Backbone as a ProteinNet text record, in pm:
[ID]
protein_1_A
[PRIMARY]
XXXXXXXXXXXXXXXXXXXXXXXXXXXXXXXXXXXXXXXXXXXXXXXXXXXXXXXXXXXXXXXXXXXXXXXXX
[TERTIARY]
4069.7	4203.9	4263.3	4371.5	4430.4	4502.8	4456.6	4561.1	4659.3	4806.8	4880.2	4887.6	4942.9	4942.2	5036.1	4977	5062	5142.6	5260.3	5365.5	5349.8	5320.4	5278	5414.2	5435.3	5544.4	5483.5	5591.9	5562.8	5622.3	5515.6	5548.5	5591.8	5689.4	5751.6	5642.3	5534.7	5452.3	5362.2	5345.1	5254.7	5272.2	5150.2	5165.3	5191.5	5184.6	5190.1	5348.8	5421.3	5539.8	5565.1	5683.2	5723.6	5811.8	5783.4	5837	5972.5	6067.2	6192.5	6261.6	6307.4	6385.3	6519.1	6577.9	6665.2	6795.4	6908.9	7004.2	7032.8	7061.1	7076.3	7221	7220.4	7340.5	7446.3	7573.3	7671.7	7804.4	7802.7	7914.7	8048.2	8154.6	8297.1	8341.2	8442.3	8510	8564.7	8556	8608.5	8548.2	8420.5	8334.5	8280	8272.5	8222.1	8080.8	7967.8	7834.6	7751.1	7616.6	7566.6	7408.6	7364.7	7217.4	7142.6	7002.9	6882.8	6895.8	6925.7	6871.4	7004.6	7120.4	7252.5	7334	7355.2	7440.9	7540.6	7664.3	7790.2	7848.2	7911.7	7956.7	8095.6	8146.5	8210.1	8210.7	8188.8	8190	8286.2	8274.8	8388.6	8388.9	8230.3	8239.2	8125.4	8141.7	8027.7	8023.7	7893.5	7847.4	7788.1	7834.6	7790.1	7686.3	7567.3	7476	7357.6	7388.3	7301.5	7300	7410	7434.7	7549	7559.6	7688	7691.5	7807.3	7848.4	7923.9	7829.1	7854	7927.5	8039.3	8059.8	8058.1	7953.9	7899.9	7968.5	8090.7	8158	8101.7	7986	7917.6	7895.8	7855.9	7795.8	7819	7823	7836.8	7690.3	7636.7	7517.9	7513.9	7450	7414.1	7321.2	7357.4	7240.5	7210.2	7097.6	7048.3	7005.4	6937	6895.2	6741.5	6681.6	6726.2	6774.2	6901	6967.7	6890.4	6762.6	6684.7	6705.4	6756.5	6807.8	6966.7	7032.8	7183.8	7233.1	7315	7376.7	7533	7597	7742.6	7799.8	7891.2	7938.6	8048.3
15616.5	15548.5	15513.8	15560.8	15550.9	15395.6	15341	15212.8	15259.9	15197.6	15231.6	15126.5	15209.8	15072.5	14969.7	14880.4	14726.1	14737.8	14704	14661.9	14533.9	14542.3	14398.1	14360.6	14248.9	14191.9	14149.3	14131.3	14130.6	13955	13899.3	13773.1	13756.5	13690.4	13656	13626.5	13574.8	13504.8	13593.1	13706.3	13870.2	13892.6	13935.8	13984.9	14118.5	14179.3	14346.7	14350.4	14468.8	14510.2	14551.8	14496.2	14534.8	14676.9	14726.6	14874.4	14836.9	14885.4	14895.7	15015.2	15033.2	15146.6	15168.3	15296.5	15297.2	15302.6	15273.3	15232.3	15412.2	15420.2	15551.3	15610.7	15742.1	15808.4	15836.7	15807.4	15837.8	15926.1	16047.6	16141	16141.3	16183.7	16192.3	16339.4	16371.5	16527.4	16504.5	16595.9	16593.9	16539	16477.1	16420	16533.5	16507.7	16613	16589	16673.3	16645.7	16743.2	16702.7	16785.8	16789.4	16895.8	16926.4	17023.5	16957.6	16998.1	17160	17216.8	17348.9	17440.7	17419.7	17456	17445.8	17308.2	17280.6	17197.1	17227.7	17152.4	17198.8	17109.1	17141.7	17028.9	17059.3	16968.7	16988.1	16855.6	16821.2	16877.4	16960.1	17028.1	16990.2	16929.4	16894.8	16778.5	16672.4	16570.4	16573.4	16575.1	16573.5	16447.2	16289.2	16166.1	16149.9	16095.8	16079.4	16181.3	16261	16372	16502.1	16567.6	16683.2	16653.8	16714.2	16757	16894.6	16956.5	17114.5	17118.9	17166.5	17171.9	17307.3	17317.8	17449.9	17448.8	17529.6	17543.4	17648.6	17692.6	17814.3	17935	17976.7	18128.4	18100.7	17991.5	17986.1	17856.1	17839.4	17711.8	17699.9	17570.7	17484.9	17395.3	17393.4	17297.1	17175.3	17064.7	17017.8	16873.4	16851.3	16756.4	16639.8	16532.4	16413.2	16446.4	16351.9	16279.1	16368.5	16320.3	16360.2	16360.6	16370.1	16352	16404.5	16547	16641.5	16614.7	16547.2	16569.9	16444.6	16435.5	16309.7	16315.2	16210.5	16193.5	16180.2	16253.4	16232	16125
24161.4	24154.2	23993.3	23988.7	23842.8	23845	23716.7	23678.5	23609.3	23617.4	23515.6	23419.1	23316.6	23187.4	23179.9	23150.9	23161.1	23039.8	23067.4	22967.6	22877.9	22760.6	22706.4	22622.9	22620.9	22573.2	22421	22325.3	22189.7	22157.7	22111.7	22076	21936.8	21917.5	21788.4	21686.6	21704.1	21594.5	21570.3	21642.6	21637	21484.3	21455.2	21267.7	21297.8	21435.3	21426.2	21464.4	21414.1	21438.8	21558.1	21614.3	21750	21740.7	21873.3	21889.3	21929.7	21876.3	21880.3	21881.1	22029.6	22081	22020.8	21981.4	21918.3	22039.4	22012.8	22120.1	22185.1	22327.1	22344.1	22268.5	22249	22158.4	22299.8	22224.5	22319.1	22256.6	22331.1	22261.6	22363.1	22266.4	22336.6	22309.4	22403.9	22348.5	22243.5	22160.4	21995.2	21903.4	21912.7	21841.3	21719.8	21594.1	21515.3	21501	21526	21547.3	21410.7	21395.9	21329.5	21407.4	21417.9	21473.1	21370.1	21386.1	21289.9	21295.7	21429.2	21425.2	21405.9	21488.4	21496.9	21374.7	21291.1	21220.7	21263.5	21209.1	21235.7	21336.5	21401.2	21552.7	21618.5	21732	21777.2	21915.2	21978.4	22129.2	22215.2	22280.3	22384.3	22528.1	22571.7	22682.3	22717.2	22776.4	22806	22964.5	22978.6	23147.2	23156.1	23138.1	23148	23037.1	23075.6	22973.3	23011.7	23037.6	23059.7	22971.5	22937.4	22838.6	22781.7	22655	22581.7	22547.6	22567.5	22518.8	22406.8	22286	22191.9	22144.7	22043.8	22004	21852.8	21827.9	21667.7	21576.7	21606.9	21583.4	21634	21600.5	21619.9	21781.5	21836	21968.9	22007.6	22160.2	22237.2	22288.1	22277.4	22297.1	22393.5	22498.9	22577.3	22531.9	22491.1	22438.6	22538.7	22575.6	22682.6	22598	22709.3	22626.3	22624.4	22527.8	22414	22304.7	22271	22157.6	22036.4	22020.7	21876.2	21773.5	21786.8	21674.8	21627.8	21729.4	21696.4	21695.9	21569.4	21538.8	21507.4	21530.8	21526.7	21384.7	21326	21217.6	21188.4
[MASK]
+++++++++++++++++++++++++++++++++++++++++++++++++++++++++++++++++++++++++

């Protein structure tokens, strides 16, 4: 029998740093983006919060969440 890890809450008086999660990234059609692997591009399609279709000039790529390597310009 395996136990699941308990979620610990951060106390404001704790000397340890709290784990702060970055807010989710949202992209819209027409947004200029940069990707660590593919370079500069423009979002040409958005599939809700699941994926973004980006035109990088020489190729089109479907980038899925989490968008760790892609940033809005």
